[in-house]
N, C-alpha and C positions, 0 to 999 in steps of 0.2 A: 504492504501500500504507500509506502516513504518514495523509494523508488519511479512509483503512479506521478505519485504529486514532484516528485521533484524533475520530472521526466517533461510533464505541463511545464510546469515553471518553467521550465529550457528552453520550452518553444512559446508560449509567450515574448520571453527575455529576446529573442530572432524579432518572431512578429513586427517586437518595441521598434529593435535596431530598425526594421524593413517602414512599420509607417513614419518615423524618423527622415526615415529616404524619402518616398513619398509627401512630407511637407514640406521637408526641404525645394522638390521641383517642385512644386504646387509656389513657392515664394520667386516664380519667375513671371511679374507682373509687378505693373506702378503701382502700384496702391494697395495695401495693407486692409480686410474687414475690422467692423465695430462690430460685436458683440454685447446688445445688453440683454440686462439680467436682472430679468424681472420677480419676484414671485414676494412670498408674504415675508413674520417677522420667523427668524430662524429655524427656516428651510433650506439651510446652509447655502449662500452665497457667495456666503465672504472664504465656505471653503473650495469651493469650485474652485471660484482665483489661483487657491493658494495650490491645489492638488494642479492644476493646469497646469502654472508657474515651475511647478518643480519637476513635472514628467518633459518639460521644456528646457529645466536648463539645468537637473540635473544633482542640485542638492533642492531638500525643504526651505520655502525662506514664509515668513508669516506675513505676508505685505499685503493682503487685508481683513483688516480688522472685525472681528465677527461683529451684530449687535453695532450696525452703521447711521450715522442718521443723516451723512451728506450721501449724497452723487458722485462717485467717484474714479474718475478715469488710472487704465492701465495701460496705460502702453504696451503695443507688444508684448503682452502680455503679463507686464508688469518685470521685464528680467532686463537689468545691466548686460553686456557685451562681458566685464570681467567674472561671472554670476557660473557666464558657459563651461561645465565640467566636460569631460570622458567625450563619449559620442556623439554627445546633442554643444560642443565647441564645436567639433568638425560639423554638424549639419548645417549652422547656423551663423558663427563665426562671422561671417560676408552675408549674410540678408534678415538679420535679423529685425532690421525697421520692418521685415512682408509680416512678420507675423500679426495676428491679428493682432486688436485693440479689443481689453475689455472697458462696457461699465457698470460696477457696481453699483446698486441702485440700495435706500434705505429700503426694508420690508415693509412693502405697503397693505392698509386692513385687507381685507374683505369688502370695496366697496365699489361702485363705480358712479361717479359721477363725474357732473363737467368741469366741476374746477379738477378734481384728476384726471378726467382727459387731456383736459392745457397743460401737464403736466407732462405728460407721456407723450403727448404730438413733440413737443417744446425741446424736448432731452434726442428724441430720436431725429426733429432732425435738425444736429448739432447749436440747440440756441441756450440750451442751459451752460454754465461755465462748472470747471468742478471742485467741489468742496461748495456748495450751493447747498442750502437744509433744504430738509422738504419742509419741512415741519413753520418754515422761514417761509418760503412759497406758496405753503398753506392757508399760512397767517396774511399774507398779503391779499390771497385772495376772501378768506373773511371780511376784510377791510374798503376794499377797492370794488368797482364796479367789475362785472362779468366783461369778459377778458385781457385785464392791465398788463397781466405777463408778459402772451402776445405782443401790447406796446410796445411794454420797459423792454422783456430779447427782444432784438429783431437784428441782431448782427449773429446770425450761419459759420462756427467753422466746423468750415469745410473736411476737416480730416474728424472730426464726431460727427460725422450722417451717422444715422447709423444704419445696415447692411443685411443686419440680421437679429434674430432675437432668441432668448431662451428662456419660454416663461417653466420660472423652477416651482416643483413641489417636492410635499416629504410622504414619501408612503403612506406616514402617523399621523401626521395631520387632516382634515378637513381637505377635500379639494377650494378654493377659494374661488367658486362657482360666477359672482358679481364681481370679481378682478379677472376673471376671465370678459366674463359680459364686455365690460370696460375695457382690455387690451384687443377686441374685436372692436369698438367702439370704432374707435381711434386709425385700427385702418385700412377700416370701407371708406373711411373722407375720402372724397372727388372732389377734385375741381368745377368748382359749378358754372364756372365761361368754359371751357373744352368737355368735361365731363368723365377726363382722367385719371385713372389713381391716383389719391396723390404722396399713396406710400406703396414700395414693390418689395418689400423685404419676405424672406424667410424663415417660419419661427417653428421651432425644437421643442421640445418639451420632457424634462432631464425631471426623472421621478428619485430623487435620494433617497438617504438608509435603504439602502439595498439589501444591505450583510444582514436587517435586522431580520431580515427574511430567514423564516427556520429551517425549509428545506433544498434551500437557491445550491449549498455545501463548497461550497467556495469562499466564500469570507469568516472567517470567526468572530463571534458574537461578542463583542463586551456587558448589553446593555441586556441582560434576558427576561429584563420586565416588558419592554416597549416592542417585542419580539413577537412580527403579526409569521400569519401562514400561509403558505403559499397561493393559496385558494384566496386568501384575503389581496394579494398585493396583483393576485389575473383581475380583481374584479376592482381596483382601483386602474387600473389600465383600460382599461375596459370603459372605467368614466374618462376617463381622460382623453379618449379616445372620441365617446361619442359627442364632450366642446370641445375638442381643436377639431375633429373631425382629422386626426395628423393619419399617417401608415406607420410602420414598423422602425420607415427609419428613420422615420422627425420623431422615435419617440428613445432615452437612453434613463436605462438603469444605470444608476449613480451611483460610488461608495467615492468616501472623502479621506486623504490624511486629517482621517483625527477619529474622535471619541476610540478609541487605542489605536491605532491605528499608526504607530510613527515612521516607522521602520521603510524601508525599500520594498514597495508594494507589487510586480511587475503586472500582477492580473489589476492593479487602483488605476498604474499607469497606464494598462491599456484603452481602461474609458475613460480616459480623460485626451487618451492620445489621437484613439478613433472622432471621439469627438473633436475634433482641432484642427481633421482632417475635414472631416463634413463642414465646417461653418469657413474652408479655405477654398473648396467647390463654390465654380463661375456658378449663376443664376443664369438660365436658359434667357436669351438677348429679347430685348424683346421685338416685338412687334413691328418695325417703323408706321405712321403711321401718316398713312394716303390723305394726303393734299392736293395729287390735282385734279384741272379743272374738269367740267364735264366739259371743253372745247377740248381741248387737252385727250378727250379719253377722245372720241367719239375720232378728232387726227389721227389717232391710234390707231382704233380698229379701219379709219379709211386704210391708211400707206399700211396694214396687214391684211386685207385684204386684194388690195392692188399686187401686194407680192407672192401672193394668190394667184393671185389669178395668169400672176407675168412666167408663174410656174407653171401654170397648168399650160398653157398656148405654148411654151420651151417645148415641154414633152411633147402635144398634137404635132407644132410644126416635123420634128426629126420623124415623130413612126412613118407621116405620108412621104416625108421628104424615104426613106426607107424603101 
């Protein structure tokens, strides 16, 4: 049994090396992705940042602090070049600036309000400065007329416009259905003049604390009082799918370097590296808007018809001459 476990560990370690190579190849681009973590308090957003950081640099650093009250930005997953170790140093020393940047937000209570929708829109659009307190923004909205924040924050930072969203939930907490609806309302917004969607963003759902599932068989459990059964977890996943309409590849069973998991664990890093790979895949190109006029369409149709007639006449003429 021990030999089997060691073999599994070795296989996953090799897979992690291959994942690092894949991520390096995905760095062949001009701009890094910007990933926005959204979720309630205590679901593990900050632990997720630190786990991703560990998987990509080789050493654990507590970059993101738990119970943050502000919007924190971690450029290139919060990694400094001098922190890269081993294989990670070989992989990213020349392309560190292309690794995704992460926005870790203060935990949101489960609500769907116009005030929270406005804040989400501004964060996604790159308008809210780093370190801004969520409580400050909510307080300003309470004592000002609607739309005050949109008039206050008018300059967007292109480097911090969100391209991917990870909605973080914990399998030990109720699903925040109101907060989900709040995000969905924001992403459904469109330009009233053109009818085009305001945001074109992929959404993923990370279900944290998968190590607390009793029958998962890979991660040791240090808190048996919070354990849940596999059937309970699968029902939670089904509930997530019903609310988000996401498929299996958009759902992540997540374990972080917290709650007793402090040493090197290739299985935890395997999850983190696969998420980073997902975040770095480019979206399908958008279909360009058709701006041709009716007159242009008619001219194009006439030219096409003339070309067909010319070809037909040429074929007939050749047949008669033969």
